[in-house]
Predicted model as a PDB file, atoms N, CA, C, CB and O in Angstrom, pLDDT in the B-factor column:
MODEL        1                                                                  
ATOM      1  N   MET A   1    -144.470  98.224  37.902  1.00 42.00           N  
ATOM      2  CA  MET A   1    -144.937  99.552  38.257  1.00 42.00           C  
ATOM      3  C   MET A   1    -146.441  99.606  38.035  1.00 42.00           C  
ATOM      4  CB  MET A   1    -144.205 100.649  37.429  1.00 42.00           C  
ATOM      5  O   MET A   1    -146.922  99.119  37.011  1.00 42.00           O  
ATOM      6  N   PRO A   2    -147.195 100.182  38.960  1.00 51.00           N  
ATOM      7  CA  PRO A   2    -148.642 100.272  38.789  1.00 51.00           C  
ATOM      8  C   PRO A   2    -149.016 101.085  37.545  1.00 51.00           C  
ATOM      9  CB  PRO A   2    -149.278 100.896  40.030  1.00 51.00           C  
ATOM     10  O   PRO A   2    -148.320 102.032  37.179  1.00 51.00           O  
ATOM     11  N   ALA A   3    -150.101 100.710  36.915  1.00 55.00           N  
ATOM     12  CA  ALA A   3    -150.532 101.385  35.690  1.00 55.00           C  
ATOM     13  C   ALA A   3    -150.783 102.874  35.916  1.00 55.00           C  
ATOM     14  CB  ALA A   3    -151.793 100.728  35.148  1.00 55.00           C  
ATOM     15  O   ALA A   3    -150.567 103.676  35.008  1.00 55.00           O  
ATOM     16  N   ASP A   4    -151.242 103.261  37.125  1.00 56.00           N  
ATOM     17  CA  ASP A   4    -151.528 104.678  37.348  1.00 56.00           C  
ATOM     18  C   ASP A   4    -150.255 105.519  37.472  1.00 56.00           C  
ATOM     19  CB  ASP A   4    -152.371 104.841  38.600  1.00 56.00           C  
ATOM     20  O   ASP A   4    -150.332 106.746  37.530  1.00 56.00           O  
ATOM     21  N   HIS A   5    -149.076 104.869  37.511  1.00 55.00           N  
ATOM     22  CA  HIS A   5    -147.824 105.609  37.548  1.00 55.00           C  
ATOM     23  C   HIS A   5    -147.164 105.684  36.180  1.00 55.00           C  
ATOM     24  CB  HIS A   5    -146.877 104.976  38.538  1.00 55.00           C  
ATOM     25  O   HIS A   5    -146.148 106.359  36.015  1.00 55.00           O  
ATOM     26  N   LEU A   6    -147.723 105.012  35.221  1.00 60.00           N  
ATOM     27  CA  LEU A   6    -147.189 105.058  33.867  1.00 60.00           C  
ATOM     28  C   LEU A   6    -147.710 106.307  33.164  1.00 60.00           C  
ATOM     29  CB  LEU A   6    -147.571 103.780  33.075  1.00 60.00           C  
ATOM     30  O   LEU A   6    -148.890 106.642  33.268  1.00 60.00           O  
ATOM     31  N   THR A   7    -146.835 106.983  32.459  1.00 62.00           N  
ATOM     32  CA  THR A   7    -147.234 108.183  31.735  1.00 62.00           C  
ATOM     33  C   THR A   7    -146.932 108.022  30.261  1.00 62.00           C  
ATOM     34  CB  THR A   7    -146.524 109.422  32.295  1.00 62.00           C  
ATOM     35  O   THR A   7    -146.088 107.222  29.861  1.00 62.00           O  
ATOM     36  N   GLU A   8    -147.625 108.783  29.483  1.00 81.00           N  
ATOM     37  CA  GLU A   8    -147.369 108.785  28.051  1.00 81.00           C  
ATOM     38  C   GLU A   8    -146.320 109.824  27.690  1.00 81.00           C  
ATOM     39  CB  GLU A   8    -148.656 109.047  27.280  1.00 81.00           C  
ATOM     40  O   GLU A   8    -145.601 109.667  26.703  1.00 81.00           O  
ATOM     41  N   ALA A   9    -146.229 110.884  28.486  1.00 89.00           N  
ATOM     42  CA  ALA A   9    -145.284 111.958  28.217  1.00 89.00           C  
ATOM     43  C   ALA A   9    -144.011 111.750  29.028  1.00 89.00           C  
ATOM     44  CB  ALA A   9    -145.909 113.327  28.537  1.00 89.00           C  
ATOM     45  O   ALA A   9    -144.033 111.141  30.097  1.00 89.00           O  
ATOM     46  N   THR A  10    -142.901 112.266  28.500  1.00 91.00           N  
ATOM     47  CA  THR A  10    -141.646 112.203  29.243  1.00 91.00           C  
ATOM     48  C   THR A  10    -141.656 113.295  30.314  1.00 91.00           C  
ATOM     49  CB  THR A  10    -140.416 112.365  28.288  1.00 91.00           C  
ATOM     50  O   THR A  10    -142.428 114.249  30.215  1.00 91.00           O  
ATOM     51  N   PRO A  11    -140.817 113.164  31.325  1.00 90.00           N  
ATOM     52  CA  PRO A  11    -140.726 114.224  32.328  1.00 90.00           C  
ATOM     53  C   PRO A  11    -140.387 115.587  31.708  1.00 90.00           C  
ATOM     54  CB  PRO A  11    -139.678 113.859  33.372  1.00 90.00           C  
ATOM     55  O   PRO A  11    -140.900 116.617  32.144  1.00 90.00           O  
ATOM     56  N   ALA A  12    -139.530 115.583  30.699  1.00 93.00           N  
ATOM     57  CA  ALA A  12    -139.160 116.837  30.037  1.00 93.00           C  
ATOM     58  C   ALA A  12    -140.366 117.471  29.334  1.00 93.00           C  
ATOM     59  CB  ALA A  12    -138.030 116.589  29.024  1.00 93.00           C  
ATOM     60  O   ALA A  12    -140.538 118.690  29.364  1.00 93.00           O  
ATOM     61  N   GLN A  13    -141.192 116.638  28.707  1.00 93.00           N  
ATOM     62  CA  GLN A  13    -142.396 117.159  28.046  1.00 93.00           C  
ATOM     63  C   GLN A  13    -143.357 117.751  29.071  1.00 93.00           C  
ATOM     64  CB  GLN A  13    -143.101 116.045  27.241  1.00 93.00           C  
ATOM     65  O   GLN A  13    -143.900 118.836  28.863  1.00 93.00           O  
ATOM     66  N   LEU A  14    -143.566 117.037  30.180  1.00 91.00           N  
ATOM     67  CA  LEU A  14    -144.457 117.549  31.230  1.00 91.00           C  
ATOM     68  C   LEU A  14    -143.933 118.852  31.801  1.00 91.00           C  
ATOM     69  CB  LEU A  14    -144.621 116.519  32.349  1.00 91.00           C  
ATOM     70  O   LEU A  14    -144.700 119.788  32.024  1.00 91.00           O  
ATOM     71  N   ALA A  15    -142.630 118.917  32.040  1.00 92.00           N  
ATOM     72  CA  ALA A  15    -142.040 120.137  32.594  1.00 92.00           C  
ATOM     73  C   ALA A  15    -142.204 121.309  31.630  1.00 92.00           C  
ATOM     74  CB  ALA A  15    -140.553 119.918  32.909  1.00 92.00           C  
ATOM     75  O   ALA A  15    -142.580 122.406  32.046  1.00 92.00           O  
ATOM     76  N   ALA A  16    -141.928 121.086  30.358  1.00 94.00           N  
ATOM     77  CA  ALA A  16    -142.043 122.159  29.375  1.00 94.00           C  
ATOM     78  C   ALA A  16    -143.489 122.635  29.241  1.00 94.00           C  
ATOM     79  CB  ALA A  16    -141.516 121.692  28.016  1.00 94.00           C  
ATOM     80  O   ALA A  16    -143.745 123.837  29.166  1.00 94.00           O  
ATOM     81  N   ALA A  17    -144.420 121.703  29.212  1.00 94.00           N  
ATOM     82  CA  ALA A  17    -145.837 122.076  29.107  1.00 94.00           C  
ATOM     83  C   ALA A  17    -146.298 122.786  30.378  1.00 94.00           C  
ATOM     84  CB  ALA A  17    -146.711 120.827  28.846  1.00 94.00           C  
ATOM     85  O   ALA A  17    -147.049 123.759  30.310  1.00 94.00           O  
ATOM     86  N   GLY A  18    -145.852 122.304  31.528  1.00 91.00           N  
ATOM     87  CA  GLY A  18    -146.213 122.956  32.785  1.00 91.00           C  
ATOM     88  C   GLY A  18    -145.679 124.373  32.859  1.00 91.00           C  
ATOM     89  O   GLY A  18    -146.385 125.281  33.298  1.00 91.00           O  
ATOM     90  N   LEU A  19    -144.435 124.573  32.432  1.00 92.00           N  
ATOM     91  CA  LEU A  19    -143.870 125.916  32.415  1.00 92.00           C  
ATOM     92  C   LEU A  19    -144.618 126.828  31.447  1.00 92.00           C  
ATOM     93  CB  LEU A  19    -142.397 125.859  32.043  1.00 92.00           C  
ATOM     94  O   LEU A  19    -144.784 128.020  31.706  1.00 92.00           O  
ATOM     95  N   ALA A  20    -145.062 126.262  30.340  1.00 94.00           N  
ATOM     96  CA  ALA A  20    -145.845 127.055  29.387  1.00 94.00           C  
ATOM     97  C   ALA A  20    -147.138 127.548  30.037  1.00 94.00           C  
ATOM     98  CB  ALA A  20    -146.164 126.225  28.120  1.00 94.00           C  
ATOM     99  O   ALA A  20    -147.533 128.697  29.842  1.00 94.00           O  
ATOM    100  N   ILE A  21    -147.788 126.689  30.799  1.00 91.00           N  
ATOM    101  CA  ILE A  21    -149.023 127.076  31.485  1.00 91.00           C  
ATOM    102  C   ILE A  21    -148.729 128.132  32.541  1.00 91.00           C  
ATOM    103  CB  ILE A  21    -149.700 125.848  32.129  1.00 91.00           C  
ATOM    104  O   ILE A  21    -149.461 129.115  32.659  1.00 91.00           O  
ATOM    105  N   LEU A  22    -147.668 127.936  33.305  1.00 87.00           N  
ATOM    106  CA  LEU A  22    -147.301 128.921  34.321  1.00 87.00           C  
ATOM    107  C   LEU A  22    -146.936 130.266  33.693  1.00 87.00           C  
ATOM    108  CB  LEU A  22    -146.133 128.403  35.160  1.00 87.00           C  
ATOM    109  O   LEU A  22    -147.029 131.306  34.346  1.00 87.00           O  
ATOM    110  N   SER A  23    -146.525 130.241  32.434  1.00 92.00           N  
ATOM    111  CA  SER A  23    -146.193 131.468  31.714  1.00 92.00           C  
ATOM    112  C   SER A  23    -147.406 132.114  31.061  1.00 92.00           C  
ATOM    113  CB  SER A  23    -145.152 131.179  30.665  1.00 92.00           C  
ATOM    114  O   SER A  23    -147.301 133.171  30.440  1.00 92.00           O  
ATOM    115  N   GLY A  24    -148.568 131.464  31.208  1.00 93.00           N  
ATOM    116  CA  GLY A  24    -149.799 132.075  30.693  1.00 93.00           C  
ATOM    117  C   GLY A  24    -150.450 131.377  29.519  1.00 93.00           C  
ATOM    118  O   GLY A  24    -151.528 131.786  29.088  1.00 93.00           O  
ATOM    119  N   GLN A  25    -149.835 130.343  28.990  1.00 94.00           N  
ATOM    120  CA  GLN A  25    -150.435 129.624  27.871  1.00 94.00           C  
ATOM    121  C   GLN A  25    -151.591 128.767  28.380  1.00 94.00           C  
ATOM    122  CB  GLN A  25    -149.379 128.748  27.144  1.00 94.00           C  
ATOM    123  O   GLN A  25    -151.524 128.234  29.488  1.00 94.00           O  
ATOM    124  N   ASP A  26    -152.644 128.632  27.586  1.00 93.00           N  
ATOM    125  CA  ASP A  26    -153.769 127.800  28.013  1.00 93.00           C  
ATOM    126  C   ASP A  26    -153.395 126.320  27.899  1.00 93.00           C  
ATOM    127  CB  ASP A  26    -155.034 128.108  27.166  1.00 93.00           C  
ATOM    128  O   ASP A  26    -152.516 125.937  27.127  1.00 93.00           O  
ATOM    129  N   GLU A  27    -154.101 125.495  28.703  1.00 92.00           N  
ATOM    130  CA  GLU A  27    -153.775 124.065  28.784  1.00 92.00           C  
ATOM    131  C   GLU A  27    -153.898 123.356  27.441  1.00 92.00           C  
ATOM    132  CB  GLU A  27    -154.676 123.387  29.792  1.00 92.00           C  
ATOM    133  O   GLU A  27    -153.065 122.512  27.109  1.00 92.00           O  
ATOM    134  N   GLU A  28    -154.915 123.686  26.676  1.00 94.00           N  
ATOM    135  CA  GLU A  28    -155.123 123.009  25.388  1.00 94.00           C  
ATOM    136  C   GLU A  28    -153.946 123.249  24.444  1.00 94.00           C  
ATOM    137  CB  GLU A  28    -156.431 123.493  24.730  1.00 94.00           C  
ATOM    138  O   GLU A  28    -153.468 122.319  23.793  1.00 94.00           O  
ATOM    139  N   THR A  29    -153.484 124.483  24.371  1.00 95.00           N  
ATOM    140  CA  THR A  29    -152.365 124.813  23.488  1.00 95.00           C  
ATOM    141  C   THR A  29    -151.076 124.184  23.999  1.00 95.00           C  
ATOM    142  CB  THR A  29    -152.201 126.336  23.369  1.00 95.00           C  
ATOM    143  O   THR A  29    -150.304 123.631  23.216  1.00 95.00           O  
ATOM    144  N   ALA A  30    -150.836 124.263  25.308  1.00 95.00           N  
ATOM    145  CA  ALA A  30    -149.623 123.665  25.883  1.00 95.00           C  
ATOM    146  C   ALA A  30    -149.607 122.159  25.645  1.00 95.00           C  
ATOM    147  CB  ALA A  30    -149.530 123.966  27.397  1.00 95.00           C  
ATOM    148  O   ALA A  30    -148.565 121.584  25.330  1.00 95.00           O  
ATOM    149  N   SER A  31    -150.753 121.531  25.796  1.00 94.00           N  
ATOM    150  CA  SER A  31    -150.866 120.096  25.570  1.00 94.00           C  
ATOM    151  C   SER A  31    -150.489 119.749  24.128  1.00 94.00           C  
ATOM    152  CB  SER A  31    -152.294 119.612  25.883  1.00 94.00           C  
ATOM    153  O   SER A  31    -149.723 118.815  23.890  1.00 94.00           O  
ATOM    154  N   ALA A  32    -151.020 120.489  23.186  1.00 95.00           N  
ATOM    155  CA  ALA A  32    -150.743 120.226  21.773  1.00 95.00           C  
ATOM    156  C   ALA A  32    -149.297 120.565  21.415  1.00 95.00           C  
ATOM    157  CB  ALA A  32    -151.701 121.026  20.888  1.00 95.00           C  
ATOM    158  O   ALA A  32    -148.637 119.797  20.714  1.00 95.00           O  
ATOM    159  N   ASP A  33    -148.801 121.708  21.891  1.00 96.00           N  
ATOM    160  CA  ASP A  33    -147.446 122.144  21.546  1.00 96.00           C  
ATOM    161  C   ASP A  33    -146.368 121.198  22.070  1.00 96.00           C  
ATOM    162  CB  ASP A  33    -147.202 123.534  22.089  1.00 96.00           C  
ATOM    163  O   ASP A  33    -145.321 121.040  21.441  1.00 96.00           O  
ATOM    164  N   HIS A  34    -146.618 120.568  23.218  1.00 94.00           N  
ATOM    165  CA  HIS A  34    -145.600 119.730  23.847  1.00 94.00           C  
ATOM    166  C   HIS A  34    -145.933 118.243  23.783  1.00 94.00           C  
ATOM    167  CB  HIS A  34    -145.418 120.142  25.283  1.00 94.00           C  
ATOM    168  O   HIS A  34    -145.263 117.420  24.408  1.00 94.00           O  
ATOM    169  N   ASP A  35    -146.973 117.906  23.021  1.00 93.00           N  
ATOM    170  CA  ASP A  35    -147.374 116.512  22.788  1.00 93.00           C  
ATOM    171  C   ASP A  35    -147.590 115.759  24.102  1.00 93.00           C  
ATOM    172  CB  ASP A  35    -146.315 115.792  21.944  1.00 93.00           C  
ATOM    173  O   ASP A  35    -147.087 114.654  24.303  1.00 93.00           O  
ATOM    174  N   VAL A  36    -148.363 116.404  24.993  1.00 94.00           N  
ATOM    175  CA  VAL A  36    -148.697 115.821  26.289  1.00 94.00           C  
ATOM    176  C   VAL A  36    -150.217 115.633  26.331  1.00 94.00           C  
ATOM    177  CB  VAL A  36    -148.193 116.730  27.482  1.00 94.00           C  
ATOM    178  O   VAL A  36    -150.953 116.583  26.067  1.00 94.00           O  
ATOM    179  N   PRO A  37    -150.699 114.439  26.654  1.00 93.00           N  
ATOM    180  CA  PRO A  37    -152.144 114.242  26.764  1.00 93.00           C  
ATOM    181  C   PRO A  37    -152.756 115.250  27.750  1.00 93.00           C  
ATOM    182  CB  PRO A  37    -152.456 112.796  27.213  1.00 93.00           C  
ATOM    183  O   PRO A  37    -152.217 115.476  28.833  1.00 93.00           O  
ATOM    184  N   ALA A  38    -153.875 115.844  27.365  1.00 92.00           N  
ATOM    185  CA  ALA A  38    -154.492 116.900  28.164  1.00 92.00           C  
ATOM    186  C   ALA A  38    -154.790 116.464  29.597  1.00 92.00           C  
ATOM    187  CB  ALA A  38    -155.766 117.359  27.502  1.00 92.00           C  
ATOM    188  O   ALA A  38    -154.563 117.231  30.533  1.00 92.00           O  
ATOM    189  N   ALA A  39    -155.289 115.258  29.780  1.00 92.00           N  
ATOM    190  CA  ALA A  39    -155.616 114.779  31.126  1.00 92.00           C  
ATOM    191  C   ALA A  39    -154.358 114.641  31.977  1.00 92.00           C  
ATOM    192  CB  ALA A  39    -156.355 113.433  31.053  1.00 92.00           C  
ATOM    193  O   ALA A  39    -154.371 114.950  33.169  1.00 92.00           O  
ATOM    194  N   GLU A  40    -153.274 114.176  31.366  1.00 92.00           N  
ATOM    195  CA  GLU A  40    -152.013 114.024  32.082  1.00 92.00           C  
ATOM    196  C   GLU A  40    -151.441 115.385  32.483  1.00 92.00           C  
ATOM    197  CB  GLU A  40    -151.003 113.258  31.221  1.00 92.00           C  
ATOM    198  O   GLU A  40    -150.916 115.542  33.585  1.00 92.00           O  
ATOM    199  N   LEU A  41    -151.544 116.361  31.587  1.00 92.00           N  
ATOM    200  CA  LEU A  41    -151.065 117.706  31.876  1.00 92.00           C  
ATOM    201  C   LEU A  41    -151.891 118.349  32.980  1.00 92.00           C  
ATOM    202  CB  LEU A  41    -151.104 118.570  30.617  1.00 92.00           C  
ATOM    203  O   LEU A  41    -151.337 118.979  33.881  1.00 92.00           O  
ATOM    204  N   ALA A  42    -153.202 118.198  32.919  1.00 91.00           N  
ATOM    205  CA  ALA A  42    -154.074 118.764  33.948  1.00 91.00           C  
ATOM    206  C   ALA A  42    -153.737 118.177  35.317  1.00 91.00           C  
ATOM    207  CB  ALA A  42    -155.555 118.506  33.605  1.00 91.00           C  
ATOM    208  O   ALA A  42    -153.713 118.899  36.313  1.00 91.00           O  
ATOM    209  N   GLU A  43    -153.478 116.878  35.369  1.00 91.00           N  
ATOM    210  CA  GLU A  43    -153.124 116.236  36.639  1.00 91.00           C  
ATOM    211  C   GLU A  43    -151.787 116.760  37.157  1.00 91.00           C  
ATOM    212  CB  GLU A  43    -153.063 114.706  36.471  1.00 91.00           C  
ATOM    213  O   GLU A  43    -151.633 117.001  38.354  1.00 91.00           O  
ATOM    214  N   ALA A  44    -150.826 116.935  36.258  1.00 89.00           N  
ATOM    215  CA  ALA A  44    -149.513 117.444  36.665  1.00 89.00           C  
ATOM    216  C   ALA A  44    -149.622 118.862  37.219  1.00 89.00           C  
ATOM    217  CB  ALA A  44    -148.537 117.417  35.481  1.00 89.00           C  
ATOM    218  O   ALA A  44    -148.984 119.191  38.219  1.00 89.00           O  
ATOM    219  N   VAL A  45    -150.425 119.694  36.574  1.00 88.00           N  
ATOM    220  CA  VAL A  45    -150.602 121.072  37.036  1.00 88.00           C  
ATOM    221  C   VAL A  45    -151.314 121.084  38.387  1.00 88.00           C  
ATOM    222  CB  VAL A  45    -151.400 121.901  35.998  1.00 88.00           C  
ATOM    223  O   VAL A  45    -150.931 121.841  39.279  1.00 88.00           O  
ATOM    224  N   GLN A  46    -152.332 120.263  38.546  1.00 90.00           N  
ATOM    225  CA  GLN A  46    -153.040 120.189  39.832  1.00 90.00           C  
ATOM    226  C   GLN A  46    -152.099 119.730  40.946  1.00 90.00           C  
ATOM    227  CB  GLN A  46    -154.248 119.231  39.731  1.00 90.00           C  
ATOM    228  O   GLN A  46    -152.165 120.241  42.064  1.00 90.00           O  
ATOM    229  N   THR A  47    -151.238 118.784  40.649  1.00 89.00           N  
ATOM    230  CA  THR A  47    -150.273 118.298  41.633  1.00 89.00           C  
ATOM    231  C   THR A  47    -149.294 119.405  42.008  1.00 89.00           C  
ATOM    232  CB  THR A  47    -149.515 117.073  41.089  1.00 89.00           C  
ATOM    233  O   THR A  47    -148.961 119.572  43.181  1.00 89.00           O  
ATOM    234  N   TYR A  48    -148.835 120.156  41.021  1.00 86.00           N  
ATOM    235  CA  TYR A  48    -147.922 121.261  41.270  1.00 86.00           C  
ATOM    236  C   TYR A  48    -148.574 122.321  42.166  1.00 86.00           C  
ATOM    237  CB  TYR A  48    -147.475 121.887  39.943  1.00 86.00           C  
ATOM    238  O   TYR A  48    -147.970 122.780  43.135  1.00 86.00           O  
ATOM    239  N   VAL A  49    -149.790 122.697  41.839  1.00 85.00           N  
ATOM    240  CA  VAL A  49    -150.502 123.719  42.612  1.00 85.00           C  
ATOM    241  C   VAL A  49    -150.745 123.230  44.037  1.00 85.00           C  
ATOM    242  CB  VAL A  49    -151.844 124.081  41.934  1.00 85.00           C  
ATOM    243  O   VAL A  49    -150.565 123.986  44.992  1.00 85.00           O  
ATOM    244  N   ALA A  50    -151.151 121.976  44.183  1.00 86.00           N  
ATOM    245  CA  ALA A  50    -151.390 121.430  45.518  1.00 86.00           C  
ATOM    246  C   ALA A  50    -150.105 121.439  46.333  1.00 86.00           C  
ATOM    247  CB  ALA A  50    -151.953 120.002  45.428  1.00 86.00           C  
ATOM    248  O   ALA A  50    -150.136 121.757  47.522  1.00 86.00           O  
ATOM    249  N   GLY A  51    -148.996 121.102  45.729  1.00 84.00           N  
ATOM    250  CA  GLY A  51    -147.718 121.118  46.422  1.00 84.00           C  
ATOM    251  C   GLY A  51    -147.316 122.521  46.836  1.00 84.00           C  
ATOM    252  O   GLY A  51    -146.779 122.723  47.925  1.00 84.00           O  
ATOM    253  N   ALA A  52    -147.572 123.478  45.983  1.00 79.00           N  
ATOM    254  CA  ALA A  52    -147.237 124.862  46.303  1.00 79.00           C  
ATOM    255  C   ALA A  52    -148.073 125.370  47.471  1.00 79.00           C  
ATOM    256  CB  ALA A  52    -147.443 125.758  45.079  1.00 79.00           C  
ATOM    257  O   ALA A  52    -147.589 126.164  48.277  1.00 79.00           O  
ATOM    258  N   ARG A  53    -149.307 124.928  47.571  1.00 76.00           N  
ATOM    259  CA  ARG A  53    -150.174 125.365  48.658  1.00 76.00           C  
ATOM    260  C   ARG A  53    -149.764 124.752  49.994  1.00 76.00           C  
ATOM    261  CB  ARG A  53    -151.618 125.010  48.349  1.00 76.00           C  
ATOM    262  O   ARG A  53    -150.079 125.306  51.047  1.00 76.00           O  
ATOM    263  N   CYS A  54    -149.074 123.631  49.966  1.00 74.00           N  
ATOM    264  CA  CYS A  54    -148.688 122.939  51.200  1.00 74.00           C  
ATOM    265  C   CYS A  54    -147.405 123.498  51.805  1.00 74.00           C  
ATOM    266  CB  CYS A  54    -148.516 121.456  50.931  1.00 74.00           C  
ATOM    267  O   CYS A  54    -147.136 123.272  52.985  1.00 74.00           O  
ATOM    268  N   ARG A  55    -146.622 124.212  51.033  1.00 65.00           N  
ATOM    269  CA  ARG A  55    -145.368 124.766  51.550  1.00 65.00           C  
ATOM    270  C   ARG A  55    -145.658 125.981  52.414  1.00 65.00           C  
ATOM    271  CB  ARG A  55    -144.412 125.142  50.395  1.00 65.00           C  
ATOM    272  O   ARG A  55    -146.305 126.913  51.935  1.00 65.00           O  
ATOM    273  N   PRO A  56    -145.215 126.018  53.655  1.00 61.00           N  
ATOM    274  CA  PRO A  56    -145.425 127.196  54.503  1.00 61.00           C  
ATOM    275  C   PRO A  56    -144.816 128.440  53.865  1.00 61.00           C  
ATOM    276  CB  PRO A  56    -144.820 126.970  55.900  1.00 61.00           C  
ATOM    277  O   PRO A  56    -143.656 128.437  53.452  1.00 61.00           O  
ATOM    278  N   GLY A  57    -145.601 129.487  53.793  1.00 58.00           N  
ATOM    279  CA  GLY A  57    -145.129 130.740  53.224  1.00 58.00           C  
ATOM    280  C   GLY A  57    -145.178 130.805  51.716  1.00 58.00           C  
ATOM    281  O   GLY A  57    -144.828 131.833  51.137  1.00 58.00           O  
ATOM    282  N   ALA A  58    -145.605 129.733  51.059  1.00 55.00           N  
ATOM    283  CA  ALA A  58    -145.669 129.737  49.603  1.00 55.00           C  
ATOM    284  C   ALA A  58    -146.874 130.533  49.140  1.00 55.00           C  
ATOM    285  CB  ALA A  58    -145.728 128.305  49.053  1.00 55.00           C  
ATOM    286  O   ALA A  58    -147.887 130.607  49.835  1.00 55.00           O  
ATOM    287  N   ALA A  59    -146.758 131.119  47.976  1.00 55.00           N  
ATOM    288  CA  ALA A  59    -147.903 131.822  47.392  1.00 55.00           C  
ATOM    289  C   ALA A  59    -149.055 130.841  47.283  1.00 55.00           C  
ATOM    290  CB  ALA A  59    -147.553 132.431  45.993  1.00 55.00           C  
ATOM    291  O   ALA A  59    -148.892 129.750  46.737  1.00 55.00           O  
ATOM    292  N   GLY A  60    -150.184 131.206  47.782  1.00 51.00           N  
ATOM    293  CA  GLY A  60    -151.344 130.328  47.734  1.00 51.00           C  
ATOM    294  C   GLY A  60    -151.532 129.514  48.985  1.00 51.00           C  
ATOM    295  O   GLY A  60    -152.576 128.885  49.153  1.00 51.00           O  
ATOM    296  N   SER A  61    -150.548 129.504  49.877  1.00 46.00           N  
ATOM    297  CA  SER A  61    -150.735 128.763  51.122  1.00 46.00           C  
ATOM    298  C   SER A  61    -151.663 129.551  52.021  1.00 46.00           C  
ATOM    299  CB  SER A  61    -149.381 128.491  51.829  1.00 46.00           C  
ATOM    300  O   SER A  61    -151.906 130.736  51.794  1.00 46.00           O  
ATOM    301  N   THR A  62    -152.177 128.893  53.039  1.00 48.00           N  
ATOM    302  CA  THR A  62    -153.096 129.588  53.934  1.00 48.00           C  
ATOM    303  C   THR A  62    -152.419 130.743  54.641  1.00 48.00           C  
ATOM    304  CB  THR A  62    -153.669 128.625  54.952  1.00 48.00           C  
ATOM    305  O   THR A  62    -153.085 131.689  55.061  1.00 48.00           O  
ATOM    306  N   ALA A  63    -151.106 130.680  54.778  1.00 46.00           N  
ATOM    307  CA  ALA A  63    -150.385 131.770  55.435  1.00 46.00           C  
ATOM    308  C   ALA A  63    -150.337 133.019  54.555  1.00 46.00           C  
ATOM    309  CB  ALA A  63    -148.965 131.326  55.789  1.00 46.00           C  
ATOM    310  O   ALA A  63    -150.193 134.129  55.067  1.00 46.00           O  
ATOM    311  N   MET A  64    -150.453 132.851  53.267  1.00 44.00           N  
ATOM    312  CA  MET A  64    -150.337 133.981  52.345  1.00 44.00           C  
ATOM    313  C   MET A  64    -151.660 134.332  51.656  1.00 44.00           C  
ATOM    314  CB  MET A  64    -149.292 133.676  51.300  1.00 44.00           C  
ATOM    315  O   MET A  64    -151.723 135.331  50.940  1.00 44.00           O  
ATOM    316  N   GLY A  65    -152.696 133.550  51.852  1.00 48.00           N  
ATOM    317  CA  GLY A  65    -153.960 133.805  51.184  1.00 48.00           C  
ATOM    318  C   GLY A  65    -154.102 132.954  49.941  1.00 48.00           C  
ATOM    319  O   GLY A  65    -153.217 132.154  49.640  1.00 48.00           O  
ATOM    320  N   PRO A  66    -155.195 133.109  49.213  1.00 51.00           N  
ATOM    321  CA  PRO A  66    -155.468 132.268  48.041  1.00 51.00           C  
ATOM    322  C   PRO A  66    -154.586 132.630  46.849  1.00 51.00           C  
ATOM    323  CB  PRO A  66    -156.933 132.386  47.645  1.00 51.00           C  
ATOM    324  O   PRO A  66    -154.067 133.742  46.748  1.00 51.00           O  
ATOM    325  N   ILE A  67    -154.434 131.671  45.962  1.00 52.00           N  
ATOM    326  CA  ILE A  67    -153.698 131.912  44.713  1.00 52.00           C  
ATOM    327  C   ILE A  67    -154.568 132.762  43.805  1.00 52.00           C  
ATOM    328  CB  ILE A  67    -153.300 130.567  44.007  1.00 52.00           C  
ATOM    329  O   ILE A  67    -155.748 132.465  43.618  1.00 52.00           O  
ATOM    330  N   ALA A  68    -153.998 133.815  43.242  1.00 52.00           N  
ATOM    331  CA  ALA A  68    -154.725 134.662  42.284  1.00 52.00           C  
ATOM    332  C   ALA A  68    -154.729 133.963  40.932  1.00 52.00           C  
ATOM    333  CB  ALA A  68    -154.079 136.092  42.173  1.00 52.00           C  
ATOM    334  O   ALA A  68    -153.697 133.466  40.481  1.00 52.00           O  
ATOM    335  N   HIS A  69    -155.874 133.927  40.294  1.00 50.00           N  
ATOM    336  CA  HIS A  69    -155.961 133.307  38.953  1.00 50.00           C  
ATOM    337  C   HIS A  69    -156.197 134.367  37.941  1.00 50.00           C  
ATOM    338  CB  HIS A  69    -157.078 132.248  38.877  1.00 50.00           C  
ATOM    339  O   HIS A  69    -156.302 134.072  36.751  1.00 50.00           O  
TER     340      HIS A  69                                                      
ENDMDL                                                                          
END                                                                             
Protein backbone atom coordinates (compact mmCIF):
# COMPACT_ATOMS: atom_id res chain seq x y z
CA MET A 1 0.00 0.00 0.00
CA PRO A 2 1.39 3.45 -0.84
CA ALA A 3 2.67 5.44 2.13
CA ASP A 4 0.21 8.27 1.43
CA HIS A 5 -2.67 5.84 2.08
CA LEU A 6 -1.39 4.78 5.47
CA THR A 7 -3.00 6.52 8.42
CA GLU A 8 -2.14 6.76 12.05
CA ALA A 9 -5.77 6.94 13.17
CA THR A 10 -8.37 4.21 12.82
CA PRO A 11 -11.44 4.84 10.67
CA ALA A 12 -13.53 4.97 13.86
CA GLN A 13 -11.26 7.65 15.34
CA LEU A 14 -11.44 9.74 12.16
CA ALA A 15 -15.22 9.38 12.02
CA ALA A 16 -15.66 10.37 15.67
CA ALA A 17 -13.35 13.37 15.32
CA GLY A 18 -15.02 14.42 12.08
CA LEU A 19 -18.45 14.24 13.68
CA ALA A 20 -17.17 16.32 16.58
CA ILE A 21 -16.08 19.02 14.13
CA LEU A 22 -19.39 18.89 12.28
CA SER A 23 -21.07 19.33 15.68
CA GLY A 24 -19.13 22.53 16.28
CA GLN A 25 -15.98 21.44 18.09
CA ASP A 26 -12.76 23.07 16.91
CA GLU A 27 -10.21 20.93 15.04
CA GLU A 28 -7.51 21.20 17.72
CA THR A 29 -9.81 19.91 20.46
CA ALA A 30 -11.31 17.17 18.27
CA SER A 31 -7.81 16.06 17.30
CA ALA A 32 -6.71 15.81 20.93
CA ASP A 33 -9.96 14.25 22.22
CA HIS A 34 -9.97 11.49 19.60
CA ASP A 35 -6.18 10.97 19.35
CA VAL A 36 -6.08 11.85 15.64
CA PRO A 37 -3.09 13.74 14.20
CA ALA A 38 -4.21 17.27 13.34
CA ALA A 39 -2.97 17.12 9.74
CA GLU A 40 -4.77 13.82 9.15
CA LEU A 41 -8.01 15.21 10.61
CA ALA A 42 -7.78 18.38 8.53
CA GLU A 43 -7.32 16.30 5.37
CA ALA A 44 -10.30 14.09 6.25
CA VAL A 45 -12.52 17.12 6.85
CA GLN A 46 -11.40 18.74 3.58
CA THR A 47 -12.16 15.51 1.73
CA TYR A 48 -15.60 15.32 3.32
CA VAL A 49 -16.43 18.93 2.42
CA ALA A 50 -15.17 18.48 -1.14
CA GLY A 51 -17.33 15.38 -1.54
CA ALA A 52 -20.38 17.18 -0.21
CA ARG A 53 -19.87 20.00 -2.72
CA CYS A 54 -19.74 17.53 -5.62
CA ARG A 55 -23.12 15.94 -4.90
CA PRO A 56 -25.90 17.59 -6.95
CA GLY A 57 -28.30 19.35 -4.62
CA ALA A 58 -26.03 18.98 -1.60
CA ALA A 59 -25.59 21.87 0.78
CA GLY A 60 -22.62 23.79 -0.51
CA SER A 61 -22.92 22.59 -4.09
CA THR A 62 -23.13 25.15 -6.83
CA ALA A 63 -26.82 24.33 -7.18
CA MET A 64 -27.47 25.40 -3.59
CA GLY A 65 -24.89 28.15 -3.09
CA PRO A 66 -21.83 28.28 -0.83
CA ILE A 67 -21.46 26.44 2.46
CA ALA A 68 -22.13 28.73 5.43
CA HIS A 69 -19.29 28.74 7.96
